[in-house]
C-alpha positions in Angstrom: 26.3 0.6 -15.1 29.9 1.3 -14.1 29.7 4.7 -15.8 26.6 5.6 -13.7 28.3 4.5 -10.5 31.4 6.6 -11.5 29.2 9.7 -12.1 27.6 9.3 -8.7 30.9 8.7 -7.0 32.3 11.9 -8.5 29.1 13.9 -7.6 29.4 12.8 -4.0 33.0 13.8 -3.6 32.3 17.4 -2.8 28.8 17.4 -1.1 28.2 19.7 1.9 25.4 17.7 3.4 23.7 14.3 3.3 20.6 16.0 1.9 22.6 17.3 -1.0 24.0 13.9 -1.6 20.5 12.4 -1.8 19.4 15.1 -4.2 22.4 14.5 -6.5 21.9 10.7 -6.4 18.2 10.8 -7.4 18.9 13.2 -10.2 21.8 11.2 -11.7 20.0 7.8 -11.4 16.8 9.2 -13.2 18.8 10.9 -15.9 21.2 8.1 -16.6 19.0 5.0 -16.4 16.1 5.2 -18.9 13.8 2.8 -17.2 14.1 4.6 -13.8 10.9 6.7 -14.2 10.7 8.0 -10.6 13.6 7.9 -8.1 13.2 8.7 -4.4 15.2 8.4 -1.2 13.4 7.9 2.0 15.1 8.3 5.4 14.0 6.5 8.6 12.6 8.7 11.3 11.4 6.7 14.3 8.8 4.2 13.0 8.4 5.7 9.6 10.1 6.7 6.4 10.2 10.3 5.3 10.8 11.3 1.7 14.0 13.2 1.6 14.7 13.6 -2.1 13.1 12.6 -5.4 13.2 13.1 -9.1 10.4 12.3 -11.4 7.6 13.7 -13.5 5.5 14.4 -10.4 5.5 14.3 -6.7 4.2 11.3 -4.7 1.5 11.6 -2.1 3.5 9.1 0.0 5.9 11.4 1.8 5.7 9.4 5.0 5.4 5.6 5.1 5.1 3.5 8.3 7.8 0.9 8.6 6.2 -2.4 7.5 3.7 -0.8 5.1 3.9 -1.1 1.4 7.0 -2.2 -0.5 9.1 0.6 1.0 8.1 -0.3 4.5 8.7 -4.0 3.8 12.3 -3.3 2.7 13.0 -1.2 5.8 11.5 -3.9 8.1 13.3 -6.9 6.4 16.5 -5.0 5.7 16.6 -6.5 2.2 16.2 -5.3 -1.3 12.7 -5.9 -2.6 11.8 -6.1 -6.3 8.2 -6.2 -7.5 7.9 -7.1 -11.2 4.2 -6.3 -11.4 2.9 -3.8 -8.8 -0.7 -4.4 -9.9 -0.4 -8.0 -8.8 1.1 -7.2 -5.4 -1.4 -6.3 -2.6 1.4 -4.7 -0.6 2.0 -2.0 -3.2 1.0 1.6 -2.2 -0.2 3.1 -5.5 1.5 6.3 -6.4 1.2 6.7 -10.1 -1.1 4.8 -12.5 1.7 4.3 -15.0 4.0 2.5 -12.6 4.4 -1.2 -13.4 7.3 -2.3 -11.3 9.3 -1.2 -8.3 12.7 -1.8 -6.6 13.5 -0.7 -3.1 17.1 -0.9 -1.7 17.9 -0.3 2.0 20.6 2.1 3.0 22.6 1.0 6.0 24.4 3.2 8.5 26.0 2.3 11.8 22.7 1.6 13.4 21.2 -0.6 10.7 18.7 0.7 8.1 18.8 4.5 7.9 16.8 4.8 4.7 16.2 3.4 1.2 16.3 4.1 -2.5 12.9 3.6 -4.1 12.5 3.4 -7.9 9.4 3.0 -10.0 9.4 2.0 -13.6 6.7 2.3 -16.2 7.9 -1.1 -17.6 6.8 -4.4 -16.1 9.7 -6.5 -14.8 12.1 -3.7 -15.5 14.7 -4.3 -12.8 17.6 -6.6 -13.5 20.4 -8.1 -11.4 22.6 -5.3 -12.8 20.2 -2.7 -11.5 20.1 -4.3 -8.1 23.9 -4.4 -7.9 24.2 -0.8 -9.0 21.6 0.4 -6.4 23.1 -1.6 -3.6 26.5 -0.1 -4.3 24.9 3.4 -4.4 23.2 2.6 -1.1 26.6 1.7 0.4 28.1 5.0 -0.7 25.2 6.9 0.8 25.4 4.8 4.0 29.1 5.8 4.4 28.3 9.5 4.0 25.6 9.3 6.6 27.8 7.6 9.2 
């Protein structure tokens, strides 16, 4: 996973905007980690999250999510990484794609607390490891510094 982090770090070195940084991150994560089937970054706007960048086989209908709703809203409210090994067994999950089996959501922190999050779906049940979580939390730190 260090090579993925290195690629992201290099890609963020010359970005002109936070939006561009988000686009580069979702693209690299999806391309470099085979079990990351859909990668999105949501940014906090008032009491909801707005989809700012994504990479995957198709768009999601969930472009705005109220804080506290679904797994994304839960991670924003609790300010903690949330991993769901089986989305079909979790009533909080907001269904996006029928093939999604598991999800990880990692908050992005700025100066004022949570400013957004990285949301990743996998078509594999229990796909996300401690190494995935560590990588994504590090990427979230990089993004948080850029946003500040």
